[in-house]
ROBANU-802899 format. One record per residue (C-alpha): residue in three letters; y, x, z; residue number from 1. Coordinates in steps of 0.02 Angstrom, whole numbers. Layout:
<nodes>
@aa->ALA	yy->Y	xx->X	zz->Z	i->NUM
...
</nodes>
This chain:
<nodes>
@aa->UNK	yy->331	xx->1414	zz->-554	i->1
@aa->UNK	yy->375	xx->1315	zz->-403	i->2
@aa->UNK	yy->509	xx->1182	zz->-410	i->3
@aa->UNK	yy->593	xx->1106	zz->-253	i->4
@aa->UNK	yy->614	xx->921	zz->-294	i->5
@aa->UNK	yy->659	xx->761	zz->-192	i->6
@aa->UNK	yy->516	xx->635	zz->-177	i->7
@aa->UNK	yy->508	xx->458	zz->-105	i->8
@aa->UNK	yy->346	xx->414	zz->-19	i->9
@aa->UNK	yy->292	xx->229	zz->28	i->10
@aa->UNK	yy->156	xx->220	zz->147	i->11
@aa->UNK	yy->64	xx->62	zz->198	i->12
@aa->UNK	yy->9	xx->78	zz->376	i->13
@aa->UNK	yy->-130	xx->6	zz->466	i->14
@aa->UNK	yy->-68	xx->-118	zz->583	i->15
@aa->UNK	yy->-206	xx->-103	zz->702	i->16
@aa->UNK	yy->-138	xx->89	zz->723	i->17
@aa->UNK	yy->43	xx->28	zz->725	i->18
@aa->UNK	yy->6	xx->-82	zz->887	i->19
@aa->UNK	yy->-62	xx->65	zz->973	i->20
@aa->UNK	yy->125	xx->140	zz->959	i->21
@aa->UNK	yy->240	xx->160	zz->821	i->22
@aa->UNK	yy->328	xx->329	zz->859	i->23
@aa->UNK	yy->155	xx->427	zz->882	i->24
@aa->UNK	yy->81	xx->356	zz->719	i->25
@aa->UNK	yy->254	xx->393	zz->630	i->26
@aa->UNK	yy->256	xx->573	zz->703	i->27
@aa->UNK	yy->77	xx->597	zz->634	i->28
@aa->UNK	yy->122	xx->543	zz->466	i->29
@aa->UNK	yy->268	xx->644	zz->460	i->30
@aa->UNK	yy->167	xx->792	zz->526	i->31
@aa->UNK	yy->62	xx->777	zz->365	i->32
@aa->UNK	yy->213	xx->810	zz->260	i->33
@aa->UNK	yy->280	xx->954	zz->368	i->34
@aa->UNK	yy->106	xx->1033	zz->370	i->35
@aa->UNK	yy->125	xx->1063	zz->186	i->36
@aa->UNK	yy->289	xx->1135	zz->202	i->37
@aa->UNK	yy->394	xx->982	zz->151	i->38
@aa->UNK	yy->569	xx->957	zz->220	i->39
@aa->UNK	yy->589	xx->789	zz->288	i->40
@aa->UNK	yy->746	xx->701	zz->245	i->41
@aa->UNK	yy->712	xx->528	zz->313	i->42
@aa->UNK	yy->557	xx->431	zz->370	i->43
@aa->UNK	yy->582	xx->254	zz->436	i->44
@aa->UNK	yy->502	xx->83	zz->448	i->45
@aa->UNK	yy->537	xx->-17	zz->311	i->46
@aa->UNK	yy->455	xx->-186	zz->350	i->47
@aa->UNK	yy->292	xx->-275	zz->401	i->48
@aa->UNK	yy->219	xx->-393	zz->274	i->49
@aa->UNK	yy->75	xx->-494	zz->213	i->50
@aa->UNK	yy->-13	xx->-393	zz->76	i->51
@aa->UNK	yy->-45	xx->-467	zz->-92	i->52
@aa->UNK	yy->-233	xx->-426	zz->-80	i->53
@aa->UNK	yy->-337	xx->-360	zz->67	i->54
@aa->UNK	yy->-347	xx->-165	zz->82	i->55
@aa->UNK	yy->-490	xx->-103	zz->190	i->56
@aa->UNK	yy->-509	xx->-271	zz->273	i->57
@aa->UNK	yy->-319	xx->-290	zz->314	i->58
@aa->UNK	yy->-205	xx->-428	zz->251	i->59
@aa->UNK	yy->-42	xx->-360	zz->336	i->60
@aa->UNK	yy->40	xx->-191	zz->339	i->61
@aa->UNK	yy->180	xx->-91	zz->415	i->62
@aa->UNK	yy->278	xx->5	zz->281	i->63
@aa->UNK	yy->338	xx->175	zz->304	i->64
@aa->UNK	yy->471	xx->237	zz->182	i->65
@aa->UNK	yy->492	xx->428	zz->171	i->66
@aa->UNK	yy->606	xx->542	zz->90	i->67
@aa->UNK	yy->568	xx->721	zz->69	i->68
@aa->UNK	yy->592	xx->881	zz->-26	i->69
@aa->UNK	yy->453	xx->993	zz->-77	i->70
@aa->UNK	yy->380	xx->1119	zz->-198	i->71
@aa->UNK	yy->287	xx->1030	zz->-343	i->72
@aa->UNK	yy->120	xx->1107	zz->-303	i->73
@aa->UNK	yy->132	xx->1051	zz->-122	i->74
@aa->UNK	yy->139	xx->862	zz->-168	i->75
@aa->UNK	yy->-46	xx->876	zz->-210	i->76
@aa->UNK	yy->-90	xx->927	zz->-37	i->77
@aa->UNK	yy->15	xx->794	zz->35	i->78
@aa->UNK	yy->-58	xx->649	zz->-66	i->79
@aa->UNK	yy->-231	xx->707	zz->-25	i->80
@aa->UNK	yy->-190	xx->708	zz->157	i->81
@aa->UNK	yy->-122	xx->530	zz->148	i->82
@aa->UNK	yy->-267	xx->463	zz->48	i->83
@aa->UNK	yy->-394	xx->528	zz->178	i->84
@aa->UNK	yy->-293	xx->472	zz->338	i->85
@aa->UNK	yy->-378	xx->321	zz->409	i->86
@aa->UNK	yy->-207	xx->250	zz->470	i->87
@aa->UNK	yy->-133	xx->250	zz->289	i->88
@aa->UNK	yy->-214	xx->105	zz->191	i->89
@aa->UNK	yy->-110	xx->151	zz->32	i->90
@aa->UNK	yy->27	xx->282	zz->-21	i->91
@aa->UNK	yy->134	xx->304	zz->-166	i->92
@aa->UNK	yy->228	xx->469	zz->-204	i->93
@aa->UNK	yy->372	xx->473	zz->-333	i->94
@aa->UNK	yy->497	xx->592	zz->-376	i->95
@aa->UNK	yy->678	xx->526	zz->-350	i->96
@aa->UNK	yy->849	xx->593	zz->-408	i->97
@aa->UNK	yy->949	xx->555	zz->-246	i->98
@aa->UNK	yy->909	xx->480	zz->-86	i->99
@aa->UNK	yy->1006	xx->313	zz->-53	i->100
@aa->UNK	yy->1126	xx->314	zz->93	i->101
@aa->UNK	yy->1017	xx->171	zz->178	i->102
@aa->UNK	yy->878	xx->295	zz->209	i->103
@aa->UNK	yy->991	xx->383	zz->339	i->104
@aa->UNK	yy->1037	xx->222	zz->446	i->105
@aa->UNK	yy->957	xx->220	zz->611	i->106
@aa->UNK	yy->792	xx->138	zz->616	i->107
@aa->UNK	yy->792	xx->-33	zz->690	i->108
@aa->UNK	yy->697	xx->-58	zz->846	i->109
@aa->UNK	yy->551	xx->-179	zz->849	i->110
@aa->UNK	yy->403	xx->-237	zz->965	i->111
@aa->UNK	yy->241	xx->-175	zz->905	i->112
@aa->UNK	yy->176	xx->-331	zz->1006	i->113
@aa->UNK	yy->274	xx->-454	zz->887	i->114
@aa->UNK	yy->174	xx->-401	zz->734	i->115
@aa->UNK	yy->72	xx->-544	zz->684	i->116
@aa->UNK	yy->-126	xx->-539	zz->702	i->117
@aa->UNK	yy->-198	xx->-515	zz->537	i->118
@aa->UNK	yy->-193	xx->-665	zz->426	i->119
@aa->UNK	yy->-347	xx->-744	zz->379	i->120
@aa->UNK	yy->-380	xx->-752	zz->187	i->121
@aa->UNK	yy->-285	xx->-906	zz->112	i->122
@aa->UNK	yy->-403	xx->-1039	zz->56	i->123
@aa->UNK	yy->-410	xx->-1066	zz->-128	i->124
@aa->UNK	yy->-317	xx->-1224	zz->-191	i->125
@aa->UNK	yy->-459	xx->-1268	zz->-308	i->126
@aa->UNK	yy->-593	xx->-1380	zz->-220	i->127
@aa->UNK	yy->-781	xx->-1361	zz->-248	i->128
@aa->UNK	yy->-791	xx->-1539	zz->-322	i->129
@aa->UNK	yy->-641	xx->-1495	zz->-427	i->130
@aa->UNK	yy->-712	xx->-1340	zz->-517	i->131
@aa->UNK	yy->-814	xx->-1357	zz->-673	i->132
@aa->UNK	yy->-1002	xx->-1382	zz->-626	i->133
@aa->UNK	yy->-1070	xx->-1270	zz->-773	i->134
@aa->UNK	yy->-976	xx->-1125	zz->-859	i->135
@aa->UNK	yy->-906	xx->-1173	zz->-1022	i->136
@aa->UNK	yy->-846	xx->-1341	zz->-955	i->137
@aa->UNK	yy->-654	xx->-1380	zz->-923	i->138
@aa->UNK	yy->-576	xx->-1538	zz->-866	i->139
@aa->UNK	yy->-759	xx->-1612	zz->-857	i->140
@aa->UNK	yy->-786	xx->-1599	zz->-1041	i->141
@aa->UNK	yy->-894	xx->-1469	zz->-1120	i->142
@aa->UNK	yy->-802	xx->-1337	zz->-1219	i->143
@aa->UNK	yy->-857	xx->-1249	zz->-1379	i->144
@aa->UNK	yy->-939	xx->-1077	zz->-1341	i->145
@aa->UNK	yy->-815	xx->-927	zz->-1362	i->146
@aa->UNK	yy->-880	xx->-775	zz->-1444	i->147
@aa->UNK	yy->-863	xx->-630	zz->-1339	i->148
@aa->UNK	yy->-866	xx->-452	zz->-1408	i->149
@aa->UNK	yy->-1047	xx->-436	zz->-1464	i->150
@aa->UNK	yy->-1126	xx->-331	zz->-1607	i->151
@aa->UNK	yy->-1248	xx->-398	zz->-1737	i->152
@aa->UNK	yy->-1393	xx->-326	zz->-1627	i->153
@aa->UNK	yy->-1345	xx->-414	zz->-1469	i->154
@aa->UNK	yy->-1340	xx->-589	zz->-1558	i->155
</nodes>
């Protein structure tokens, strides 16, 4: 039984591809939805941000927020295409009850050349000389050994 539902999809797009052209990239991603018969309700740039951790070597990404209607079985194909697309770093598709009014607002213009160059990894605040020299030491003093889930045979 097919059931037509409304879905929300957040895609993290590779900034290297965004710099080549936002509109063609957006149309290519939207095309993946339409290829599987989805009815696009809204697709717009949400923001460009630093990632919490590197994904495929990238430290920043541009977010595309899309709302669409599709039959439940079609979503599997959409997820698969998003997963294997080189321009999409990550995506998340969720069912939603209704599309917020802000999704229909016109997309704000932005300059793809203003996207910051990929950030270098943030240096750790712990310096080598501050780190314990040997495992099991903390604050310069030895710490009693902690038993880790071991069996009698492993001891």
